[in-house]
MOPAC internal coordinates of N, CA, C and O (Angstrom, degrees):
PM7 1SCF
backbone

  N    0.0000 0     0.00 0     0.00 0    0    0    0
  C    1.4429 1     0.00 0     0.00 0    1    0    0
  C    1.5277 1   108.30 1     0.00 0    2    1    0
  O    1.2310 1   121.12 1   -35.07 1    3    2    1
  N    1.2876 1   115.47 1   144.93 1    3    2    1
  C    1.4771 1   121.05 1   178.82 1    5    3    2
  C    1.5156 1   110.43 1   -89.36 1    6    5    3
  O    1.2310 1   121.00 1   -32.84 1    7    6    5
  N    1.3072 1   115.69 1   147.16 1    7    6    5
  C    1.4443 1   121.48 1   177.28 1    9    7    6
  C    1.5501 1   109.13 1   -94.74 1   10    9    7
  O    1.2310 1   122.11 1   -33.87 1   11   10    9
  N    1.2916 1   113.57 1   146.13 1   11   10    9
  C    1.4617 1   118.63 1   174.09 1   13   11   10
  C    1.5262 1   108.39 1   -96.41 1   14   13   11
  O    1.2310 1   120.59 1   -48.02 1   15   14   13
  N    1.3129 1   116.48 1   131.98 1   15   14   13
  C    1.4485 1   120.45 1   175.30 1   17   15   14
  C    1.5033 1   109.89 1   -97.98 1   18   17   15
  O    1.2310 1   120.63 1   -61.40 1   19   18   17
  N    1.3156 1   116.40 1   118.60 1   19   18   17
  C    1.4376 1   121.22 1  -178.16 1   21   19   18
  C    1.5179 1   109.08 1  -118.42 1   22   21   19
  O    1.2310 1   120.45 1   -57.67 1   23   22   21
  N    1.2995 1   116.74 1   122.33 1   23   22   21
  C    1.4678 1   120.63 1  -178.80 1   25   23   22
  C    1.5228 1   108.21 1  -105.07 1   26   25   23
  O    1.2310 1   121.24 1   -46.03 1   27   26   25
  N    1.3169 1   115.23 1   133.97 1   27   26   25
  C    1.4551 1   120.73 1   175.85 1   29   27   26
  C    1.5044 1   108.79 1  -116.67 1   30   29   27
  O    1.2310 1   120.42 1   -47.41 1   31   30   29
  N    1.3033 1   116.81 1   132.59 1   31   30   29
  C    1.4645 1   121.73 1  -179.77 1   33   31   30
  C    1.5542 1   105.95 1  -113.77 1   34   33   31
  O    1.2310 1   121.30 1   -95.70 1   35   34   33
  N    1.3014 1   115.12 1    84.30 1   35   34   33
  C    1.4341 1   121.20 1  -179.26 1   37   35   34
  C    1.5141 1   109.99 1   -93.84 1   38   37   35
  O    1.2310 1   121.83 1   -36.19 1   39   38   37
  N    1.3236 1   114.10 1   143.81 1   39   38   37
  C    1.4777 1   118.47 1   176.96 1   41   39   38
  C    1.5028 1   109.85 1   -79.62 1   42   41   39
  O    1.2310 1   119.96 1   -73.76 1   43   42   41
  N    1.3080 1   117.67 1   106.24 1   43   42   41
  C    1.4754 1   122.00 1  -176.92 1   45   43   42
  C    1.5039 1   108.89 1  -120.21 1   46   45   43
  O    1.2310 1   119.97 1   -49.07 1   47   46   45
  N    1.2788 1   117.67 1   130.93 1   47   46   45
  C    1.4780 1   125.85 1   168.05 1   49   47   46
  C    1.5248 1   111.98 1    42.76 1   50   49   47
  O    1.2310 1   119.99 1  -119.74 1   51   50   49
  N    1.3050 1   117.63 1    60.26 1   51   50   49
  C    1.4438 1   121.04 1   176.06 1   53   51   50
  C    1.5027 1   116.28 1    86.74 1   54   53   51
  O    1.2310 1   119.86 1   179.49 1   55   54   53
  N    1.3296 1   117.87 1    -0.51 1   55   54   53
  C    1.4572 1   119.54 1   177.39 1   57   55   54
  C    1.5201 1   110.29 1   -76.62 1   58   57   55
  O    1.2310 1   120.85 1   -34.26 1   59   58   57
  N    1.3011 1   115.98 1   145.74 1   59   58   57
  C    1.4770 1   120.40 1  -179.41 1   61   59   58
  C    1.5369 1   109.78 1   -80.04 1   62   61   59
  O    1.2310 1   121.43 1   -26.99 1   63   62   61
  N    1.2695 1   114.88 1   153.01 1   63   62   61
  C    1.4746 1   121.28 1   178.13 1   65   63   62
  C    1.5351 1   106.86 1   -79.51 1   66   65   63
  O    1.2310 1   120.02 1   -53.32 1   67   66   65
  N    1.3400 1   117.56 1   126.68 1   67   66   65
  C    1.4376 1   122.49 1  -176.35 1   69   67   66
  C    1.5236 1   110.07 1  -110.22 1   70   69   67
  O    1.2310 1   121.41 1   -36.77 1   71   70   69
  N    1.3235 1   114.92 1   143.23 1   71   70   69
  C    1.4782 1   121.53 1   177.09 1   73   71   70
  C    1.5063 1   107.36 1  -131.26 1   74   73   71
  O    1.2310 1   121.36 1   -25.39 1   75   74   73
  N    1.3433 1   115.00 1   154.61 1   75   74   73
  C    1.4490 1   120.95 1   178.32 1   77   75   74
  C    1.5113 1   109.29 1   -98.75 1   78   77   75
  O    1.2310 1   119.97 1   -60.55 1   79   78   77
  N    1.3294 1   117.67 1   119.45 1   79   78   77
  C    1.4455 1   121.92 1  -178.26 1   81   79   78
  C    1.5140 1   109.40 1  -108.40 1   82   81   79
  O    1.2310 1   120.97 1   -41.91 1   83   82   81
  N    1.3322 1   115.76 1   138.09 1   83   82   81
  C    1.4647 1   121.02 1   178.13 1   85   83   82
  C    1.5208 1   107.23 1  -125.06 1   86   85   83
  O    1.2310 1   121.28 1   -58.46 1   87   86   85
  N    1.3445 1   115.15 1   121.54 1   87   86   85
  C    1.4711 1   120.89 1  -179.54 1   89   87   86
  C    1.5243 1   108.27 1  -115.98 1   90   89   87
  O    1.2310 1   120.54 1   -39.20 1   91   90   89
  N    1.3310 1   116.58 1   140.80 1   91   90   89
  C    1.4464 1   122.43 1   178.14 1   93   91   90
  C    1.5253 1   108.65 1  -102.58 1   94   93   91
  O    1.2310 1   120.57 1   -58.69 1   95   94   93
  N    1.3305 1   116.51 1   121.31 1   95   94   93
  C    1.4692 1   122.90 1  -179.81 1   97   95   94
  C    1.5182 1   108.34 1  -119.19 1   98   97   95
  O    1.2310 1   120.85 1   -27.35 1   99   98   97
  N    1.3085 1   115.98 1   152.65 1   99   98   97
  C    1.4509 1   120.69 1   175.92 1  101   99   98
  C    1.5299 1   109.33 1   -98.24 1  102  101   99
  O    1.2310 1   120.43 1   -50.51 1  103  102  101
  N    1.3358 1   116.79 1   129.49 1  103  102  101
  C    1.4483 1   121.55 1  -179.10 1  105  103  102
  C    1.5112 1   109.73 1   -72.92 1  106  105  103
  O    1.2310 1   120.18 1   -49.68 1  107  106  105
  N    1.3451 1   117.25 1   130.32 1  107  106  105
  C    1.4692 1   120.19 1   179.12 1  109  107  106
  C    1.4921 1   112.69 1   -71.23 1  110  109  107
  O    1.2310 1   120.81 1   156.32 1  111  110  109
  N    1.3382 1   116.06 1   -23.68 1  111  110  109
  C    1.4735 1   120.52 1  -176.36 1  113  111  110
  C    1.5394 1   111.87 1   -79.19 1  114  113  111
  O    1.2310 1   120.84 1   128.31 1  115  114  113
  N    1.3433 1   115.99 1   -51.69 1  115  114  113
  C    1.4737 1   119.58 1  -174.72 1  117  115  114
  C    1.4984 1   113.45 1  -105.64 1  118  117  115
  O    1.2310 1   119.69 1   159.36 1  119  118  117
  N    1.3291 1   118.20 1   -20.64 1  119  118  117
  C    1.4582 1   119.72 1  -177.02 1  121  119  118
  C    1.5299 1   112.23 1    87.16 1  122  121  119
  O    1.2310 1   120.27 1   177.79 1  123  122  121
  N    1.3276 1   117.08 1    -2.21 1  123  122  121
  C    1.4823 1   121.75 1   177.99 1  125  123  122
  C    1.5230 1   109.19 1   -79.52 1  126  125  123
  O    1.2310 1   120.86 1   -20.63 1  127  126  125
  N    1.2834 1   115.95 1   159.37 1  127  126  125
  C    1.4517 1   121.98 1   179.64 1  129  127  126
  C    1.5367 1   111.17 1   -87.71 1  130  129  127
  O    1.2310 1   119.82 1   -42.43 1  131  130  129
  N    1.3000 1   117.94 1   137.57 1  131  130  129
  C    1.4514 1   125.38 1  -179.80 1  133  131  130
  C    1.5481 1   107.66 1  -118.34 1  134  133  131
  O    1.2310 1   120.36 1   -44.47 1  135  134  133
  N    1.3197 1   116.91 1   135.53 1  135  134  133
  C    1.4554 1   121.36 1   177.77 1  137  135  134
  C    1.5199 1   109.09 1  -100.61 1  138  137  135
  O    1.2310 1   120.37 1   -56.35 1  139  138  137
  N    1.3264 1   116.90 1   123.65 1  139  138  137
  C    1.4498 1   122.85 1  -179.94 1  141  139  138
  C    1.5199 1   108.01 1  -107.63 1  142  141  139
  O    1.2310 1   120.44 1   -60.69 1  143  142  141
  N    1.3289 1   116.76 1   119.31 1  143  142  141
  C    1.4633 1   121.60 1  -178.75 1  145  143  142
  C    1.5233 1   108.81 1  -112.43 1  146  145  143
  O    1.2310 1   121.32 1   -37.59 1  147  146  145
  N    1.3494 1   115.08 1   142.41 1  147  146  145
  C    1.4458 1   118.85 1   178.68 1  149  147  146
  C    1.5099 1   110.08 1  -159.68 1  150  149  147
  O    1.2310 1   119.99 1   -36.06 1  151  150  149
  N    1.3205 1   117.63 1   143.94 1  151  150  149
  C    1.4473 1   122.89 1   173.51 1  153  151  150
  C    1.5346 1   107.61 1   -90.12 1  154  153  151
  O    1.2310 1   121.00 1   -59.93 1  155  154  153
  N    1.3537 1   115.69 1   120.07 1  155  154  153
  C    1.4459 1   121.06 1  -179.85 1  157  155  154
  C    1.5108 1   109.92 1  -128.67 1  158  157  155
  O    1.2310 1   121.12 1   -16.93 1  159  158  157
  N    1.3234 1   115.46 1   163.07 1  159  158  157
  C    1.4709 1   119.20 1   176.19 1  161  159  158
  C    1.5121 1   108.49 1   -70.13 1  162  161  159
  O    1.2310 1   120.70 1   -28.83 1  163  162  161
  N    1.3195 1   116.27 1   151.17 1  163  162  161
  C    1.4762 1   122.34 1  -173.02 1  165  163  162
  C    1.5069 1   111.82 1   -61.00 1  166  165  163
  O    1.2310 1   119.99 1   145.66 1  167  166  165
  N    1.3304 1   117.63 1   -34.34 1  167  166  165
  C    1.4730 1   119.62 1  -177.66 1  169  167  166
  C    1.5248 1   112.85 1   -82.53 1  170  169  167
  O    1.2310 1   119.22 1   175.09 1  171  170  169
  N    1.3315 1   119.08 1    -4.91 1  171  170  169
  C    1.4524 1   121.58 1  -178.52 1  173  171  170
  C    1.5438 1   112.37 1  -112.27 1  174  173  171
  O    1.2310 1   119.86 1  -160.51 1  175  174  173
  N    1.2893 1   117.87 1    19.49 1  175  174  173
  C    1.4647 1   121.21 1   179.67 1  177  175  174
  C    1.5018 1   112.47 1   -67.66 1  178  177  175
  O    1.2310 1   119.99 1   140.84 1  179  178  177
  N    1.3015 1   117.62 1   -39.16 1  179  178  177
  C    1.4605 1   121.86 1   179.43 1  181  179  178
  C    1.5338 1   111.06 1   -61.68 1  182  181  179
  O    1.2310 1   120.44 1   139.34 1  183  182  181
  N    1.3114 1   116.75 1   -40.66 1  183  182  181
  C    1.4695 1   121.70 1   177.35 1  185  183  182
  C    1.5347 1   110.91 1   -62.98 1  186  185  183
  O    1.2310 1   120.59 1   141.92 1  187  186  185
  N    1.3333 1   116.48 1   -38.08 1  187  186  185
  C    1.4810 1   120.06 1   179.20 1  189  187  186
  C    1.5055 1   110.89 1   -64.11 1  190  189  187
  O    1.2310 1   119.94 1   135.00 1  191  190  189
  N    1.3425 1   117.71 1   -45.00 1  191  190  189
  C    1.4584 1   120.61 1  -176.43 1  193  191  190
  C    1.5276 1   111.25 1   -76.35 1  194  193  191
  O    1.2310 1   118.61 1   156.15 1  195  194  193
  N    1.3032 1   120.26 1   -23.85 1  195  194  193
  C    1.4383 1   123.11 1   178.85 1  197  195  194
  C    1.5450 1   111.63 1   -79.12 1  198  197  195
  O    1.2310 1   120.61 1   150.46 1  199  198  197
  N    1.3235 1   116.44 1   -29.54 1  199  198  197
  C    1.4748 1   120.07 1  -176.56 1  201  199  198
  C    1.5212 1   110.63 1   -81.82 1  202  201  199
  O    1.2310 1   120.93 1   -36.99 1  203  202  201
  N    1.3173 1   115.83 1   143.01 1  203  202  201
  C    1.4642 1   122.26 1   176.12 1  205  203  202
  C    1.5261 1   107.35 1  -121.97 1  206  205  203
  O    1.2310 1   120.44 1   -59.86 1  207  206  205
  N    1.3371 1   116.76 1   120.14 1  207  206  205
  C    1.4795 1   118.79 1   179.74 1  209  207  206
  C    1.4952 1   109.14 1  -100.33 1  210  209  207
  O    1.2310 1   120.10 1   180.00 1  211  210  209

């Protein structure tokens, strides 16, 4: 039987609340869509979606 891995990101003792953000970008080379995933702090999600790398 396979095990399920479940991650919990709880705010403990001064730790920031983290969320997983997924942004869809278009590749300038091929024109295909690329998905960029990153764990960011909850209050910095707007900055993640506004920035283009």
